[in-house]
C-alpha positions in Angstrom: 9.3 38.9 -26.1 10.9 41.0 -28.9 10.9 39.5 -32.4 13.6 39.9 -35.0 12.0 42.9 -36.8 11.6 44.8 -33.6 15.3 44.1 -32.7 16.4 45.5 -36.0 14.5 48.8 -35.4 16.2 49.4 -32.0 18.8 52.2 -32.3 21.3 53.0 -29.5 21.3 56.5 -28.0 25.0 57.0 -28.7 24.8 56.3 -32.4 24.4 59.9 -33.3 27.7 60.8 -31.5 29.6 58.2 -33.5 28.2 59.6 -36.8 29.3 63.1 -35.7 32.7 61.9 -34.8 33.1 60.1 -38.1 32.0 63.2 -40.1 34.3 65.4 -38.0 37.2 63.0 -38.7 36.6 63.1 -42.5 36.3 66.9 -42.5 39.5 67.2 -40.5 41.4 64.8 -42.8 40.2 66.8 -45.9 41.2 70.1 -44.3 44.7 68.6 -43.5 45.1 67.5 -47.1 44.1 70.9 -48.5 46.4 72.7 -45.9 49.3 70.5 -46.8 48.8 71.2 -50.5 48.5 74.9 -50.0 51.4 75.3 -47.5 53.9 72.5 -48.0 56.6 72.3 -45.4 60.1 71.7 -46.6 62.4 69.3 -44.9 65.5 71.0 -43.6 68.3 68.4 -43.7 
């Protein structure tokens, strides 16, 4: 039987993909902010 300390040490195999997706989302968001600041699009009414 697995005790609590061993349960806390178990890591899922897909965790690294979620970290990569999170980092990619943050980088994409920052690039979007910089792009919007450098090339603002005007609203044509």
